[in-house]
C-alpha positions in Angstrom: 0.0 0.0 0.0 1.4 3.4 -1.0 2.3 5.9 1.7 0.5 9.3 1.8 3.7 10.9 0.4 3.9 8.4 -2.5 0.2 8.9 -3.2 0.7 12.7 -3.4 3.7 12.2 -5.6 1.8 9.9 -7.9 -1.1 12.4 -8.1 1.3 15.2 -9.1 2.7 13.0 -11.9 -0.8 12.3 -13.2 -1.7 16.0 -13.1 1.4 16.9 -15.1 0.7 14.3 -17.7 -2.9 15.4 -18.1 -1.9 19.0 -18.3 0.8 18.4 -20.9 -1.4 16.2 -23.0 -4.3 18.5 -22.9 -2.3 21.6 -23.7 -0.6 19.8 -26.7 -4.0 18.6 -28.0 -3.1 15.0 -27.4 -6.6 14.0 -26.3 -6.2 10.3 -26.9 -3.5 10.4 -24.3 -5.9 12.1 -21.9 -8.5 9.4 -22.5 -5.9 6.7 -21.8 -4.9 8.4 -18.6 -8.5 8.5 -17.5 -8.9 4.8 -18.3 -5.8 3.8 -16.3 -6.1 6.1 -13.3 -9.4 6.8 -11.6 -7.6 9.5 -9.6 -7.2 11.5 -12.8 -11.0 12.1 -12.9 -10.9 14.5 -10.0 -7.5 16.1 -10.7 -7.4 19.9 -11.1 -4.7 20.5 -13.7 -4.8 24.3 -14.2 -4.2 27.3 -12.0 -7.8 28.2 -12.4 -8.9 24.8 -11.0 -10.0 23.1 -14.2 -10.0 19.4 -14.6 -9.2 17.7 -17.9 -12.9 17.5 -18.5 -13.2 21.3 -18.1 -10.4 21.8 -20.5 -11.8 19.4 -23.1 -15.1 21.3 -23.0 -13.4 24.6 -23.4 -11.5 23.3 -26.4 -14.8 22.2 -28.0 -13.7 18.6 -28.0 -17.2 17.1 -28.0 -16.0 13.6 -29.0 -13.4 13.5 -26.3 -15.9 14.8 -23.7 -18.2 12.0 -24.7 -15.4 9.4 -24.2 -14.4 10.9 -20.9 -18.0 10.8 -19.7 -18.3 7.1 -20.7 -15.3 6.3 -18.5 -16.5 8.5 -15.6 -20.0 7.1 -15.7 -18.6 3.6 -15.2 -17.2 4.6 -11.8 -18.8 5.1 -8.4 -17.8 8.7 -8.0 -19.5 10.0 -11.1 -21.5 12.6 -9.1 -18.4 13.9 -7.3 -16.5 14.2 -10.6 -19.2 16.0 -12.5 -19.8 18.5 -9.7 -16.1 19.6 -9.5 -16.0 23.4 -9.7 -13.1 25.6 -10.9 -12.1 28.8 -9.1 -15.1 30.6 -10.6 -17.4 27.9 -9.3 -18.1 26.6 -12.8 -18.6 22.9 -13.5 -18.0 21.4 -16.9 -21.7 21.9 -17.8 -21.4 25.6 -17.2 -18.7 25.8 -19.8 -20.6 23.6 -22.3 -23.6 25.9 -21.9 -21.5 29.1 -22.3 -20.0 27.7 -25.5 -23.4 26.7 -26.8 -22.6 23.1 -27.6 -25.9 21.2 -27.6 -24.0 17.9 -27.9 -21.8 18.5 -24.9 -24.7 19.9 -22.9 -26.8 16.8 -23.6 -24.1 14.2 -22.8 -23.1 15.9 -19.5 -26.7 16.7 -18.4 -28.0 13.2 -19.3 -25.4 11.8 -17.0 -26.7 13.8 -14.1 -29.7 16.1 -14.9 -29.5 18.0 -11.5 -26.3 19.6 -12.8 -28.5 22.0 -14.8 -29.3 23.7 -11.5 -25.7 23.8 -10.2 -24.7 27.4 -9.3 -21.3 29.1 -9.7 -20.0 31.9 -7.5 -22.3 34.4 -9.1 -25.2 32.1 -8.6 -25.5 31.3 -12.3 -26.7 27.9 -13.5 -25.8 26.3 -16.8 -29.3 27.2 -18.0 -28.7 30.8 -17.1 -25.3 30.9 -18.8 -26.7 29.5 -22.0 -29.1 32.5 -22.0 -26.5 35.0 -21.0 -24.3 34.1 -24.0 -27.2 33.9 -26.4 -26.8 30.1 -27.0 -30.4 29.2 -28.0 -29.8 25.6 -29.0 -28.0 24.9 -25.7 -30.7 26.7 -23.7 -33.5 24.7 -25.4 -31.6 21.4 -24.9 -31.1 22.1 -21.1 -34.7 23.2 -20.7 -35.9 20.0 -22.4 -33.9 17.9 -20.0 -34.8 19.7 -16.7 -38.4 20.7 -17.6 -40.4 23.7 -16.5 -40.9 23.0 -12.9 -37.1 22.7 -12.2 -36.1 25.2 -14.9 -38.1 28.0 -13.3 -35.9 27.8 -10.2 -32.7 28.0 -12.4 -33.5 31.2 -14.1 -32.2 33.9 -11.8 -28.7 34.9 -10.4 -27.7 36.8 -7.3 -28.2 40.3 -8.8 -31.8 39.6 -9.6 -31.3 39.3 -13.3 -33.2 36.5 -15.0 -32.5 34.7 -18.2 -35.0 37.0 -19.9 -33.1 40.1 -18.7 -29.9 38.7 -20.1 -31.3 37.7 -23.5 -32.8 41.1 -24.0 -29.7 43.0 -22.7 -27.6 41.0 -25.1 -30.1 41.6 -28.0 -30.6 37.9 -28.5 -34.2 38.6 -29.4 -35.0 35.2 -30.9 -33.8 33.6 -27.7 -35.9 36.0 -25.6 -38.9 35.0 -27.6 -38.2 31.3 -26.8 -37.8 32.1 -23.2 -41.1 34.0 -23.0 -42.8 31.0 -24.6 -41.5 28.7 -21.9 -41.3 31.0 -18.9 -43.8 33.8 -19.5 -43.9 34.8 -15.8 -40.4 36.2 -16.2 -41.9 39.1 -18.0 -42.9 40.5 -14.6 -39.6 39.8 -12.9 -37.6 42.7 -11.5 -33.9 42.8 -10.7 -32.1 44.6 -7.9 -32.2 47.8 -9.9 -36.0 47.6 -10.1 -35.9 46.9 -13.8 -38.1 44.4 -15.6 -37.0 42.7 -18.9 -39.4 45.0 -20.7 -37.7 48.1 -19.2 -34.6 46.8 -20.9 -36.4 46.2 -24.1 -37.5 49.8 -24.1 -33.9 50.9 -24.1 -33.2 48.8 -27.2 -35.5 50.9 -29.4 -32.5 52.1 -31.5 -31.7 48.5 -32.4 -34.9 48.3 -34.4 -34.5 51.4 -36.6 -33.0 49.3 -39.4 -36.0 47.0 -39.2 -33.6 43.9 -39.0 -35.0 42.9 -35.6 -38.5 44.4 -35.9 -40.2 41.0 -36.3 -38.7 39.7 -33.0 -39.5 43.0 -31.3 -43.2 42.9 -32.2 -43.4 39.2 -31.4 -42.0 39.8 -27.9 -44.3 42.7 -27.3 -47.3 40.6 -28.5 -46.5 37.7 -26.2 -45.8 40.0 -23.2 -48.8 42.3 -23.4 -51.0 39.9 -21.4 -48.4 39.5 -18.7 -47.4 43.1 -18.0 -49.4 46.2 -17.3 -48.1 48.9 -19.7 -49.1 50.3 -23.1 -47.4 48.3 -25.7 -48.0 50.9 -28.4 -45.6 53.3 -26.7 -42.7 51.0 -27.8 -43.7 51.1 -31.4 -43.9 54.8 -31.9 
């Protein structure tokens, strides 16, 4: 049986191998290390506290992520591994959602659906980050997995902003429309500054002068008018 010192030394060797292989894009070597060393699954290999799975997601290595997940899911500590946070509190699913990869979101969330509600240090969930970055396909994928009842509890971060605030602020109007269809109560939500999503929409009036987004603008107003007490025509003047 290895001594604590030997165990620590072995872990450092594994971390260095993982880091070197990942940085050089030698992903087959990373997969082999995961197969041969269960300790590698929980190893944080970067200064920001990322695991090899985090790095693979950030590098948009969907096929490698799928292989790593197959290895991880065959072990007892799958929940612990998939819940590992980096220094910003992000798990691998946060990164997949931010990047907008439907494939990576699905394979990670299918392994452990509750991950969709995991919160980072800003109290943002993967569902929230998909909306924040305007990743409609990833957002819809995560919503379909978690469903409305759970999804409605994943829609707000610690400053009071909701996924609808973020979609409108980022001018992701097609995504905002999809959010309203699924979570229409968010139309009435107010952040810590006292602003509703429709207050933000009002500030985006200049974005519609060219007419390029006018269809989304009118669709959003139409779907909101039964959920918010204001005169919609004032936006269209």
